[in-house]
PyMOL Python script that loads the backbone (N, CA, C, O; Angstrom):
from pymol import cmd

cmd.read_pdbstr("""\
ATOM      1  N   UNK A   1     -14.785 -22.852  17.620  1.00  0.00           N
ATOM      2  CA  UNK A   1     -14.458 -22.569  16.234  1.00  0.00           C
ATOM      3  C   UNK A   1     -13.339 -23.500  15.775  1.00  0.00           C
ATOM      4  O   UNK A   1     -12.400 -23.766  16.525  1.00  0.00           O
ATOM      5  N   UNK A   2     -13.441 -23.983  14.569  1.00  0.00           N
ATOM      6  CA  UNK A   2     -12.374 -24.843  14.079  1.00  0.00           C
ATOM      7  C   UNK A   2     -11.296 -24.009  13.399  1.00  0.00           C
ATOM      8  O   UNK A   2     -11.435 -22.795  13.247  1.00  0.00           O
ATOM      9  N   UNK A   3     -10.228 -24.673  12.997  1.00  0.00           N
ATOM     10  CA  UNK A   3      -9.067 -23.973  12.444  1.00  0.00           C
ATOM     11  C   UNK A   3      -9.402 -23.185  11.180  1.00  0.00           C
ATOM     12  O   UNK A   3      -8.906 -22.072  11.005  1.00  0.00           O
ATOM     13  N   UNK A   4     -10.222 -23.732  10.309  1.00  0.00           N
ATOM     14  CA  UNK A   4     -10.597 -23.041   9.069  1.00  0.00           C
ATOM     15  C   UNK A   4     -11.380 -21.776   9.396  1.00  0.00           C
ATOM     16  O   UNK A   4     -11.131 -20.725   8.804  1.00  0.00           O
ATOM     17  N   UNK A   5     -12.318 -21.863  10.326  1.00  0.00           N
ATOM     18  CA  UNK A   5     -13.086 -20.685  10.715  1.00  0.00           C
ATOM     19  C   UNK A   5     -12.188 -19.639  11.355  1.00  0.00           C
ATOM     20  O   UNK A   5     -12.386 -18.444  11.132  1.00  0.00           O
ATOM     21  N   UNK A   6     -11.196 -20.060  12.152  1.00  0.00           N
ATOM     22  CA  UNK A   6     -10.238 -19.129  12.748  1.00  0.00           C
ATOM     23  C   UNK A   6      -9.462 -18.387  11.668  1.00  0.00           C
ATOM     24  O   UNK A   6      -9.276 -17.173  11.751  1.00  0.00           O
ATOM     25  N   UNK A   7      -9.009 -19.124  10.649  1.00  0.00           N
ATOM     26  CA  UNK A   7      -8.272 -18.508   9.542  1.00  0.00           C
ATOM     27  C   UNK A   7      -9.145 -17.508   8.801  1.00  0.00           C
ATOM     28  O   UNK A   7      -8.684 -16.425   8.442  1.00  0.00           O
ATOM     29  N   UNK A   8     -10.411 -17.867   8.569  1.00  0.00           N
ATOM     30  CA  UNK A   8     -11.334 -16.969   7.884  1.00  0.00           C
ATOM     31  C   UNK A   8     -11.582 -15.709   8.706  1.00  0.00           C
ATOM     32  O   UNK A   8     -11.634 -14.609   8.156  1.00  0.00           O
ATOM     33  N   UNK A   9     -11.733 -15.865  10.011  1.00  0.00           N
ATOM     34  CA  UNK A   9     -11.961 -14.714  10.886  1.00  0.00           C
ATOM     35  C   UNK A   9     -10.744 -13.800  10.887  1.00  0.00           C
ATOM     36  O   UNK A   9     -10.891 -12.580  10.825  1.00  0.00           O
ATOM     37  N   UNK A  10      -9.545 -14.369  10.955  1.00  0.00           N
ATOM     38  CA  UNK A  10      -8.324 -13.567  10.919  1.00  0.00           C
ATOM     39  C   UNK A  10      -8.199 -12.844   9.584  1.00  0.00           C
ATOM     40  O   UNK A  10      -7.806 -11.679   9.536  1.00  0.00           O
ATOM     41  N   UNK A  11      -8.534 -13.539   8.500  1.00  0.00           N
ATOM     42  CA  UNK A  11      -8.467 -12.935   7.179  1.00  0.00           C
ATOM     43  C   UNK A  11      -9.446 -11.772   7.072  1.00  0.00           C
ATOM     44  O   UNK A  11      -9.107 -10.728   6.515  1.00  0.00           O
ATOM     45  N   UNK A  12     -10.643 -11.941   7.594  1.00  0.00           N
ATOM     46  CA  UNK A  12     -11.638 -10.871   7.555  1.00  0.00           C
ATOM     47  C   UNK A  12     -11.188  -9.678   8.386  1.00  0.00           C
ATOM     48  O   UNK A  12     -11.334  -8.534   7.956  1.00  0.00           O
ATOM     49  N   UNK A  13     -10.642  -9.932   9.575  1.00  0.00           N
ATOM     50  CA  UNK A  13     -10.129  -8.847  10.415  1.00  0.00           C
ATOM     51  C   UNK A  13      -9.010  -8.116   9.697  1.00  0.00           C
ATOM     52  O   UNK A  13      -8.937  -6.887   9.719  1.00  0.00           O
ATOM     53  N   UNK A  14      -8.141  -8.887   9.062  1.00  0.00           N
ATOM     54  CA  UNK A  14      -7.008  -8.310   8.337  1.00  0.00           C
ATOM     55  C   UNK A  14      -7.507  -7.419   7.196  1.00  0.00           C
ATOM     56  O   UNK A  14      -7.019  -6.303   7.016  1.00  0.00           O
ATOM     57  N   UNK A  15      -8.471  -7.911   6.436  1.00  0.00           N
ATOM     58  CA  UNK A  15      -9.025  -7.130   5.325  1.00  0.00           C
ATOM     59  C   UNK A  15      -9.624  -5.815   5.828  1.00  0.00           C
ATOM     60  O   UNK A  15      -9.434  -4.761   5.221  1.00  0.00           O
ATOM     61  N   UNK A  16     -10.343  -5.895   6.938  1.00  0.00           N
ATOM     62  CA  UNK A  16     -10.955  -4.696   7.514  1.00  0.00           C
ATOM     63  C   UNK A  16      -9.875  -3.715   7.946  1.00  0.00           C
ATOM     64  O   UNK A  16      -9.976  -2.522   7.662  1.00  0.00           O
ATOM     65  N   UNK A  17      -8.847  -4.200   8.627  1.00  0.00           N
ATOM     66  CA  UNK A  17      -7.769  -3.326   9.088  1.00  0.00           C
ATOM     67  C   UNK A  17      -7.028  -2.678   7.916  1.00  0.00           C
ATOM     68  O   UNK A  17      -6.699  -1.493   7.960  1.00  0.00           O
ATOM     69  N   UNK A  18      -6.773  -3.456   6.885  1.00  0.00           N
ATOM     70  CA  UNK A  18      -6.087  -2.910   5.701  1.00  0.00           C
ATOM     71  C   UNK A  18      -6.944  -1.825   5.061  1.00  0.00           C
ATOM     72  O   UNK A  18      -6.439  -0.753   4.727  1.00  0.00           O
ATOM     73  N   UNK A  19      -8.232  -2.093   4.887  1.00  0.00           N
ATOM     74  CA  UNK A  19      -9.121  -1.098   4.279  1.00  0.00           C
ATOM     75  C   UNK A  19      -9.227   0.156   5.132  1.00  0.00           C
ATOM     76  O   UNK A  19      -9.238   1.267   4.600  1.00  0.00           O
ATOM     77  N   UNK A  20      -9.307  -0.007   6.459  1.00  0.00           N
ATOM     78  CA  UNK A  20      -9.383   1.156   7.349  1.00  0.00           C
ATOM     79  C   UNK A  20      -8.115   1.998   7.260  1.00  0.00           C
ATOM     80  O   UNK A  20      -8.178   3.228   7.250  1.00  0.00           O
ATOM     81  N   UNK A  21      -6.976   1.337   7.197  1.00  0.00           N
ATOM     82  CA  UNK A  21      -5.708   2.065   7.090  1.00  0.00           C
ATOM     83  C   UNK A  21      -5.657   2.862   5.788  1.00  0.00           C
ATOM     84  O   UNK A  21      -5.268   4.030   5.783  1.00  0.00           O
ATOM     85  N   UNK A  22      -6.045   2.235   4.704  1.00  0.00           N
ATOM     86  CA  UNK A  22      -6.033   2.925   3.413  1.00  0.00           C
ATOM     87  C   UNK A  22      -7.034   4.077   3.393  1.00  0.00           C
ATOM     88  O   UNK A  22      -6.748   5.142   2.845  1.00  0.00           O
ATOM     89  N   UNK A  23      -8.198   3.868   3.987  1.00  0.00           N
ATOM     90  CA  UNK A  23      -9.195   4.939   4.036  1.00  0.00           C
ATOM     91  C   UNK A  23      -8.697   6.117   4.858  1.00  0.00           C
ATOM     92  O   UNK A  23      -8.983   7.269   4.533  1.00  0.00           O
ATOM     93  N   UNK A  24      -7.949   5.834   5.925  1.00  0.00           N
ATOM     94  CA  UNK A  24      -7.372   6.907   6.744  1.00  0.00           C
ATOM     95  C   UNK A  24      -6.374   7.732   5.934  1.00  0.00           C
ATOM     96  O   UNK A  24      -6.135   8.902   6.231  1.00  0.00           O
ATOM     97  N   UNK A  25      -5.801   7.112   4.918  1.00  0.00           N
ATOM     98  CA  UNK A  25      -4.865   7.816   4.036  1.00  0.00           C
ATOM     99  C   UNK A  25      -5.578   8.486   2.855  1.00  0.00           C
ATOM    100  O   UNK A  25      -4.936   9.088   1.995  1.00  0.00           O
ATOM    101  N   UNK A  26      -6.905   8.376   2.824  1.00  0.00           N
ATOM    102  CA  UNK A  26      -7.685   9.009   1.769  1.00  0.00           C
ATOM    103  C   UNK A  26      -7.874   8.156   0.536  1.00  0.00           C
ATOM    104  O   UNK A  26      -8.263   8.665  -0.516  1.00  0.00           O
ATOM    105  N   UNK A  27      -7.606   6.871   0.646  1.00  0.00           N
ATOM    106  CA  UNK A  27      -7.760   5.953  -0.488  1.00  0.00           C
ATOM    107  C   UNK A  27      -9.010   5.122  -0.247  1.00  0.00           C
ATOM    108  O   UNK A  27      -9.097   4.393   0.740  1.00  0.00           O
ATOM    109  N   UNK A  28      -9.967   5.233  -1.141  1.00  0.00           N
ATOM    110  CA  UNK A  28     -11.263   4.594  -0.914  1.00  0.00           C
ATOM    111  C   UNK A  28     -11.309   3.118  -1.282  1.00  0.00           C
ATOM    112  O   UNK A  28     -12.202   2.402  -0.830  1.00  0.00           O
ATOM    113  N   UNK A  29     -10.372   2.654  -2.086  1.00  0.00           N
ATOM    114  CA  UNK A  29     -10.395   1.262  -2.528  1.00  0.00           C
ATOM    115  C   UNK A  29      -8.975   0.722  -2.612  1.00  0.00           C
ATOM    116  O   UNK A  29      -8.045   1.431  -2.995  1.00  0.00           O
ATOM    117  N   UNK A  30      -8.828  -0.532  -2.250  1.00  0.00           N
ATOM    118  CA  UNK A  30      -7.508  -1.164  -2.340  1.00  0.00           C
ATOM    119  C   UNK A  30      -7.037  -1.187  -3.796  1.00  0.00           C
ATOM    120  O   UNK A  30      -5.834  -1.195  -4.057  1.00  0.00           O
ATOM    121  N   UNK A  31      -7.970  -1.197  -4.733  1.00  0.00           N
ATOM    122  CA  UNK A  31      -7.621  -1.185  -6.161  1.00  0.00           C
ATOM    123  C   UNK A  31      -6.949   0.124  -6.570  1.00  0.00           C
ATOM    124  O   UNK A  31      -6.198   0.161  -7.545  1.00  0.00           O
ATOM    125  N   UNK A  32      -7.221   1.204  -5.819  1.00  0.00           N
ATOM    126  CA  UNK A  32      -6.652   2.509  -6.138  1.00  0.00           C
ATOM    127  C   UNK A  32      -5.331   2.776  -5.421  1.00  0.00           C
ATOM    128  O   UNK A  32      -4.678   3.787  -5.680  1.00  0.00           O
ATOM    129  N   UNK A  33      -4.936   1.882  -4.527  1.00  0.00           N
ATOM    130  CA  UNK A  33      -3.757   2.107  -3.699  1.00  0.00           C
ATOM    131  C   UNK A  33      -2.479   1.625  -4.381  1.00  0.00           C
ATOM    132  O   UNK A  33      -2.464   0.567  -5.010  1.00  0.00           O
ATOM    133  N   UNK A  34      -1.413   2.407  -4.253  1.00  0.00           N
ATOM    134  CA  UNK A  34      -0.120   1.930  -4.752  1.00  0.00           C
ATOM    135  C   UNK A  34       0.385   0.772  -3.890  1.00  0.00           C
ATOM    136  O   UNK A  34       0.016   0.647  -2.722  1.00  0.00           O
ATOM    137  N   UNK A  35       1.216  -0.055  -4.470  1.00  0.00           N
ATOM    138  CA  UNK A  35       1.694  -1.268  -3.794  1.00  0.00           C
ATOM    139  C   UNK A  35       2.357  -0.967  -2.455  1.00  0.00           C
ATOM    140  O   UNK A  35       2.158  -1.708  -1.492  1.00  0.00           O
ATOM    141  N   UNK A  36       3.141   0.105  -2.376  1.00  0.00           N
ATOM    142  CA  UNK A  36       3.846   0.389  -1.117  1.00  0.00           C
ATOM    143  C   UNK A  36       2.871   0.735   0.008  1.00  0.00           C
ATOM    144  O   UNK A  36       3.136   0.425   1.169  1.00  0.00           O
ATOM    145  N   UNK A  37       1.749   1.372  -0.320  1.00  0.00           N
ATOM    146  CA  UNK A  37       0.761   1.667   0.714  1.00  0.00           C
ATOM    147  C   UNK A  37      -0.008   0.413   1.131  1.00  0.00           C
ATOM    148  O   UNK A  37      -0.403   0.280   2.289  1.00  0.00           O
ATOM    149  N   UNK A  38      -0.216  -0.489   0.201  1.00  0.00           N
ATOM    150  CA  UNK A  38      -0.846  -1.764   0.543  1.00  0.00           C
ATOM    151  C   UNK A  38       0.081  -2.550   1.470  1.00  0.00           C
ATOM    152  O   UNK A  38      -0.374  -3.142   2.449  1.00  0.00           O
ATOM    153  N   UNK A  39       1.375  -2.556   1.163  1.00  0.00           N
ATOM    154  CA  UNK A  39       2.345  -3.231   2.027  1.00  0.00           C
ATOM    155  C   UNK A  39       2.351  -2.618   3.419  1.00  0.00           C
ATOM    156  O   UNK A  39       2.373  -3.333   4.420  1.00  0.00           O
ATOM    157  N   UNK A  40       2.331  -1.285   3.479  1.00  0.00           N
ATOM    158  CA  UNK A  40       2.300  -0.591   4.760  1.00  0.00           C
ATOM    159  C   UNK A  40       1.047  -0.967   5.549  1.00  0.00           C
ATOM    160  O   UNK A  40       1.119  -1.228   6.750  1.00  0.00           O
ATOM    161  N   UNK A  41      -0.089  -0.991   4.877  1.00  0.00           N
ATOM    162  CA  UNK A  41      -1.348  -1.338   5.528  1.00  0.00           C
ATOM    163  C   UNK A  41      -1.316  -2.776   6.043  1.00  0.00           C
ATOM    164  O   UNK A  41      -1.825  -3.059   7.127  1.00  0.00           O
ATOM    165  N   UNK A  42      -0.726  -3.676   5.275  1.00  0.00           N
ATOM    166  CA  UNK A  42      -0.602  -5.068   5.710  1.00  0.00           C
ATOM    167  C   UNK A  42       0.317  -5.197   6.916  1.00  0.00           C
ATOM    168  O   UNK A  42       0.047  -5.991   7.817  1.00  0.00           O
ATOM    169  N   UNK A  43       1.395  -4.427   6.942  1.00  0.00           N
ATOM    170  CA  UNK A  43       2.301  -4.440   8.092  1.00  0.00           C
ATOM    171  C   UNK A  43       1.587  -3.948   9.348  1.00  0.00           C
ATOM    172  O   UNK A  43       1.752  -4.521  10.425  1.00  0.00           O
ATOM    173  N   UNK A  44       0.800  -2.893   9.210  1.00  0.00           N
ATOM    174  CA  UNK A  44       0.042  -2.377  10.353  1.00  0.00           C
ATOM    175  C   UNK A  44      -0.977  -3.410  10.838  1.00  0.00           C
ATOM    176  O   UNK A  44      -1.158  -3.590  12.042  1.00  0.00           O
ATOM    177  N   UNK A  45      -1.630  -4.076   9.911  1.00  0.00           N
ATOM    178  CA  UNK A  45      -2.596  -5.111  10.287  1.00  0.00           C
ATOM    179  C   UNK A  45      -1.896  -6.248  11.025  1.00  0.00           C
ATOM    180  O   UNK A  45      -2.422  -6.773  12.006  1.00  0.00           O
ATOM    181  N   UNK A  46      -0.706  -6.628  10.551  1.00  0.00           N
ATOM    182  CA  UNK A  46       0.059  -7.680  11.228  1.00  0.00           C
ATOM    183  C   UNK A  46       0.398  -7.277  12.654  1.00  0.00           C
ATOM    184  O   UNK A  46       0.294  -8.087  13.575  1.00  0.00           O
ATOM    185  N   UNK A  47       0.803  -6.029  12.836  1.00  0.00           N
ATOM    186  CA  UNK A  47       1.131  -5.544  14.184  1.00  0.00           C
ATOM    187  C   UNK A  47      -0.084  -5.634  15.095  1.00  0.00           C
ATOM    188  O   UNK A  47       0.015  -6.097  16.231  1.00  0.00           O
ATOM    189  N   UNK A  48      -1.220  -5.191  14.595  1.00  0.00           N
ATOM    190  CA  UNK A  48      -2.443  -5.194  15.403  1.00  0.00           C
ATOM    191  C   UNK A  48      -2.875  -6.622  15.716  1.00  0.00           C
ATOM    192  O   UNK A  48      -3.320  -6.914  16.826  1.00  0.00           O
ATOM    193  N   UNK A  49      -2.740  -7.509  14.731  1.00  0.00           N
ATOM    194  CA  UNK A  49      -3.156  -8.901  14.937  1.00  0.00           C
ATOM    195  C   UNK A  49      -2.077  -9.740  15.627  1.00  0.00           C
ATOM    196  O   UNK A  49      -2.286 -10.923  15.895  1.00  0.00           O
ATOM    197  N   UNK A  50      -0.923  -9.127  15.914  1.00  0.00           N
ATOM    198  CA  UNK A  50       0.126  -9.834  16.625  1.00  0.00           C
ATOM    199  C   UNK A  50       0.954 -10.767  15.779  1.00  0.00           C
ATOM    200  O   UNK A  50       1.512 -11.740  16.285  1.00  0.00           O
ATOM    201  N   UNK A  51       1.041 -10.477  14.478  1.00  0.00           N
ATOM    202  CA  UNK A  51       1.787 -11.364  13.585  1.00  0.00           C
ATOM    203  C   UNK A  51       3.056 -10.730  13.037  1.00  0.00           C
ATOM    204  O   UNK A  51       3.799 -11.377  12.299  1.00  0.00           O
ATOM    205  N   UNK A  52       3.312  -9.488  13.382  1.00  0.00           N
ATOM    206  CA  UNK A  52       4.457  -8.783  12.822  1.00  0.00           C
ATOM    207  C   UNK A  52       5.739  -9.082  13.548  1.00  0.00           C
ATOM    208  O   UNK A  52       5.740  -9.695  14.616  1.00  0.00           O
ATOM    209  N   UNK A  53       6.845  -8.639  12.955  1.00  0.00           N
ATOM    210  CA  UNK A  53       8.144  -8.752  13.615  1.00  0.00           C
ATOM    211  C   UNK A  53       8.180  -7.783  14.782  1.00  0.00           C
ATOM    212  O   UNK A  53       7.597  -6.700  14.726  1.00  0.00           O
ATOM    213  N   UNK A  54       8.858  -8.175  15.821  1.00  0.00           N
ATOM    214  CA  UNK A  54       8.980  -7.324  16.988  1.00  0.00           C
ATOM    215  C   UNK A  54      10.256  -6.489  16.942  1.00  0.00           C
ATOM    216  O   UNK A  54      10.641  -5.900  17.952  1.00  0.00           O
ATOM    217  N   UNK A  55      10.913  -6.429  15.794  1.00  0.00           N
ATOM    218  CA  UNK A  55      12.166  -5.681  15.657  1.00  0.00           C
ATOM    219  C   UNK A  55      11.932  -4.219  15.779  1.00  0.00           C
ATOM    220  O   UNK A  55      12.876  -3.433  15.689  1.00  0.00           O
TER     221      UNK A  55
END
""", "prot")
cmd.dss("prot")
cmd.show_as("cartoon", "prot")
cmd.util.cbc("prot")
cmd.orient("prot")
């Protein structure tokens, strides 16, 4: 896989993780989620994908 495909795969995984996190909170669409929950979902996705802070 080349670098662009790797980025696309990571982006797709991230989108899936964010949507799953929001759905677990009872939010069916990212459009319906408040910004703080989207941020939380993105932080969780970063942790799972190994991109978050280790603090």
